N, C-alpha and C positions, 0 to 999 in steps of 0.2 A: 470501582462501578461497581462492586461484586454486594455493597453493604448498601446501598442505593433502594429505597422506597420503591414501588411501581412508580407512585406518583411523581418522583425524585426523579425517574428516568423519562415519563412522559415529558416535565418539564425541562429538562437536560435535549429535548428533543424540538419542544416547543420551541427554543432559540434559533433553528435554525429550517425547520419543516412548519408550514402554515396547513392549518387544516389534516385530515384524516386520523378523528382521534384514537376510531375503532381499530386501525392497524396498530397506530401508537402503543392502544394499552394491551394489545393481545403479542406486542413484543416487551412489552415494558413484564407480562406477567409470567413467559416464558424464561426471562433472564431473572427474573427475582427466584422463579423453582426452581433453576441453576444453585440458589446460594440457598435454598432454603434443603436441599439434597443434599447439597454439603454436610449440613450439622444433623443430618441421622446418622444413627448407628451401622455400620455395615452393610447388615443382614437385610436391612428394611433400604440400604439405598442402592443397592444390585437390583433389587425389584421395579425401580420407577425409572423411567425411561423418559427422554423430551416429549414432549408434546411438539411434532413439527408443524410448522404454519405455511400458508398456502395463502397469498397475496393477487388479488386480482382486478383487475383497474386500466386506463387508456395511459399511452405513453407518456412521462412528464408530467405527472399527480404528485410523482415522490416516493414511487416505489424502491429505487434505484437510492433515492436519497437518502433515506430509511436507511438502509443497510449501510451507504458511506460515512452517517455519523455514529452507527453504532460501531464501525473499526475502527473509529475515533475515543470513542467511549468506553467502550473493552479494554481491561484489562485481561484478555482474552485472547487465541489465537482464531482470527478469522480471514476466510479466504471469500471472494468473492468472483463465480464463474457461470458463463454460458453456457448453457446445455447445447446450444447449438454448435459447441466446438466438440462437440463426440460424438462417435459414428459407433454401431455395431461391431462388436470382437468379428472380425473376420475383416470389415474394409479399411481401405488406411484413414487416417487421421487419430486422435486423441481418444484413448478409451478412457471409463470415468473411472480408474483409478486411480487415476494423472489426481483430481481433486484431493483424494486425502492422499496424494506425495507431496502437494504444494499448501495442503492445511499441517503439514508436519514440518516442512521449511519455514514457515511462517512462526511458527513456535519455535525453532530454535533458534531462529535472529531475535523473535522477543528476547528468550532468555539468556542468550550470549551478549545480548544490550545490556540486560539488567546486571549480568555477570561484568559487563565494563565498568559501570558505573560503581560496581564496589571497589575494583581493582584499580581504578583512575590514577590516584594519587601514586601510588607507588609505580604501576606502570611510566606516570612525567617523570618521576624520579629517576628511575632505570634509564627512561630517553637520556633524561639529561645528562649523567655519567656518561652513556658513552657517546654523547655527542663533547664531552670534555675530553673524552677518549681520541675521539678523531683529529679533536683542532690542537690536544697536547697530546703525541703519542708516546707512549715509553716502550723504548730500544729494547727492553726485554722481552719483550711481548711481540716485538716484530721480528721474534728468531725464528726462524724456520730451520727444518730438517724435512728430509724428501725419503720415508722409508722406500720406495720404489728405487731411489737413485743410491740409497748403502747397498740394495741386493744385486744392483749389476757394478758396482763398485766408484759409480760416479763421485767424481769431487765433492766434499760434504762444504758446507757454509759454516766458517769461523763465529761461534757464536759470540757476539761484542763482548769487550768488558764488561765487570760487574761497574754499576754508577756506585762514584762515592757518594758522599755523606752529603758533601755541598752541592754536589749534582743533584742529588733527590731532593734537598731543601731544594735549589732554583726550582724542579718541576713544578712538586709540590705547590708550590707559591705562584708557578704561573697558573697551575690549575685552577687554583679559587682566586685568581684575577677573571680569568674565561669563565668559569662558573658564574662573580657577579655583573660580568657583561653582558653575559645570555642571559640574566634574566631581567639584568637593565633592559634589554633589548638592543643593545648597543650594534649588534654583532650579525642585526635579520639583514642587513642587505648582501651578509659574504654567501658566495655562492662555494659548496663543499664537496664531495664528492663519497658517495654512499652506495651500500651493495643493498641491494633489494631483492625479493622471491617475483621470479616469474614464474604466472597462473599458469599452467599449460593445459591446454583443449585436445584432449583425445580424442575429440569422433563424438558420436550419436551416441541415443541409452542401449543397452542389451537389452532384446527384448525378454523376458521372463526372471530379470534380475531385479526389481520393484526398481523404477529407474536409475541404475547408475549405470553407468558407460566406462570405456575403456579406461580412460584416465582415472575413475575413481578406483578403479581393479589394481592399478600398478601404482598409486600414489603412495601408497606404502613401501613398494619395491625401489622402485626407481628413487634417487637422490633426489631431493630440490635443486631446480634450478635456478643460478643470481645471476643478472647484470650490475653494471655500475651505473650508476644514475647522479649528474651532476643538477645537484637541486638549493637553490637558497634554503637557509638554514631555518625557519620558522613551520617550510614544507619538509625537513628530514625531521625535525620534530615532531611532528606530524606523525608522519610514516614509523618512524622510530616507537613511538609512544603506542600506536596501534601494535606491530611487533610484540612490544613488553608483554604486552595485554594480555594475546592471544596468548603464551608463553605460561603466564598467571594462572588460566583460566583451566580449570579440570572439562574438556571436551565430554567427555565419558559420563562426566556427571550434567552437562550441561544436555548432551542426549537424549538421559533417561530422566530426565525433569520434564524436556520438551514432549517426547512421547506422553509423559502421565499428561502433562495440562492439555495436550493435543485431543486424547481420549476423551478425558472428564470435563472440558470445557471448553473445546472447539466447536465452532462456530461456521458454517458452508451456505453462501446464501445462491442457490442456483434460479439464476436471472434466465429469463426467456424461454420457461418449460412448457409455452404450450407450441413452440416451436417443434416439437418431438411430440406434439399431440396429433390424434386424427386418425380416421378411420377409411376402410377398404381399400387401405394402397395397396398395390399390387405388382408393382414396378417402376423402374424409374428412382429418381433422387431420394424421393420419398418411402423409398424402401426402407429403410434401416431406422426408422423414425420409432416402431413401436421397438423395435428390435434394442435403441439406446434408454427406453423406459425398461425395461427386463434386464438391460445392467446396470440402474441405478437401483432398481429396487431392493438388491441385497447390499448396494451398499446403506443406506437411507434402514433400513430392515435389522441393520447388524451386523458384519462379519471381519474378519479379517484380512487388513489388506499387507501382501508383503513393499518393504520400504528398503532405501538404504539403509537407511537406520535401523533398521530391524520390524517386527511386525507392529500392526498398528491396528487396535479392537476400533469399529463405531459404533458399538452398541450406544454409545451415553452422547453421541454428537446432534451437538441442535440444525437441524435443514430448514432452510428458510428460504421458499419459492417462490418464484414471482413470474407474473405474463399479464400482456394483456387481453388475452383470452378474445381478440376480435373476430378472429373464424370460427376458431377451436372452442371450446368451450370444457369447462374443469371435468364433466362426466364423458369425456372424450380420451382422456386417459384413462389406464389400464386400472382395474377396478383395484389389482395389488396396490398400485403406487396411490392410486386417491384413498386406500385405509390409511398409508403411513402419515397420511397427509392431515390429521384431524381438525386441524383450527381453518377454516377457512373464514378470509376478510377480506369483503370486497369494498376497494379505494373510490373516492366519487370525484366527479368529474369538476374541475374548477370552473367557478363564476366570477363575474367580475369585481367579487365582492372579493374574494379569496384574492387575485391579480393584483387588487388594490394593497393589501395584506403583505401580500409575497415582495412587493415595489418597497417596502418602507419596513415592517415589523423583522423579520431576521437578522440577524446579527452580522451576515454575510450578502445582506441585499444587494439588487443590482444596482440601485441609482449608488448605494454606499459605493462603490466596487468602480463606477466611472464616476465620482466626485472624486474619488482617490488616485486612479491613473492619471487624470488632465491635472490634477495639482500640482502636479511633477511638472507640468510646460506650464504655471502660471495662472491655470484657469479655477474659478472657482463657483462651482457647477451649483442650482441651486435650482431645487423642484417647487413647483407652488402645487397644495393642494387638490385645484381644479385642472392641473397637467397630470397628477398621479391617477385623477378618476376617469380621465381622455383615452389614456394608453391603457388603462384595465379594459374599459368597456371596448376598443377596437382590436384588443387580443380576443375578445370574446365574441368578439362576430367577427376576426378573422377563421377564427377556430370553429363556427360554427357552419361559415360557407364555404372553406375549403377543408382542409384533413386538421382533425384534432391534434394536437403537438403537446396540448396542456403547458407546463408554466415556459417551457423552449421559448416558445414562441416568442414570450418577452427578449429574449434576446437576440433577436430579431429586429423588432421594432425600435431596439434601445438602438441595433447598430444603423439603421435606416436615419432613426430621429439626429442622430448624434453625429451624424457622416460628418457634415462640412466641416464643426468642432472639432471635432482628431484632426480632419486633415488639416485644417491649418493653423493650431496649436504648435507653436516652436519653442517656446521656453525662451524665446530671445526680447519679445516685446513685455513692456509694464503688467504684470499681476490684474487679470478683471475677472469682474462679478458676469455671468453671464446668468440670466432668468428665463428658466423653462416652465412657458405656460399658456395655457391651453390651449392660444392663437396659434402661437408656436407651433404647438403639435398640430396640430390641425394644418396649417401649413405647412408641413415638414411631409407629412405623411396621407397629403391626400392622393396622391399619384398614386401609392400605393394602394387607398382604399377606391381610387377607379378601377384599377387593375384587377383586384381581388372582385368587384362587382361584374366584371366583363368574363371572368371565370366560367360561369352557370351557360357561356354561351358559346361558348370553346367542347367541341365534340372531343 
């Protein structure tokens, strides 16, 4: 993703999001600037900070979808958080620094997954060796001496006699046979007993410790707890591969790389920013809104946040804020915070034309989703062009006459439209083709249309 040009980034977003070209362009330029900055010399690179973006527009027009698609496209740490989750310091709730800790956790997961891919083959080989050891145990390896027993004079278990050459040859031959059967899948139904490490939850985070809990503090002191589980051979292989991969990767190197990537390439999508905007708050539930803004300000401006993995600088992270701004305006945010979001993009309301495109053009179009779902029960759905136009027209009418919820209105309409088909499809009857045309749409949505028309007469 880092090497894509702004046009290519927009083309990728166009596969899933209809319209909103201004927002796509702004995001694409911001992402490309991350790559351009990485190519500069260190002195100049330190002087260039990301130009944060604030997107405003009604719900359901694509703000969150742009963020969601970015997270899949970007090979960079990414988190999406809601500003409404945070409270001012001194109130009960999440503090704003937790978004940085979430970003670091996401970065560590990404780097760890990359390292797992590099050691996957070795881990699989080691796991196979352990499986063979379980299925064909070595008598010598099972010898057990108890040092405490020796101290208190307890009788010691005598070591078993050494294997003869013939016994060793038989055991090795047996191991080769078991290994061949494992690879051929002949032992997949076999249940075996293995020891797995138990994750111990030691309570809540300790305030002022960068998100560390009592379990984190004691993890390096207390021995790991294990328990025996009886699992099938394929499941045992997965568990052992995970354990072996954990042993092969260097977690110190993973943590160092992850923190560096979070600092230089991290992206935080701050949703519902308008919900903490407003003026004239004196008391009541809104009292901490401006305080939340003031707490967010140093994070966006550039500061150092303490996490359980070490200090993390936020100077070069990219922040993308979004909100509907129905009641509040961008100007209701405190001036200092406004100044930290120099790029402001307004997303447009969706019209009948956009609704029609949303129904067909994206790779994950809602009509394609329902066609795939019902095909599992032997129903072949076919939508005619006039039906799609009618659905789009109805979505626009309902959004205008009631609450405008954007493209989410299409989910409500499609559920009502296909309710009978979804209920009656059972996968037992022979496959059947169902054509959804304009008459079908009018017939099945007329009750909803009458109900929406009556809404204006209800107080």
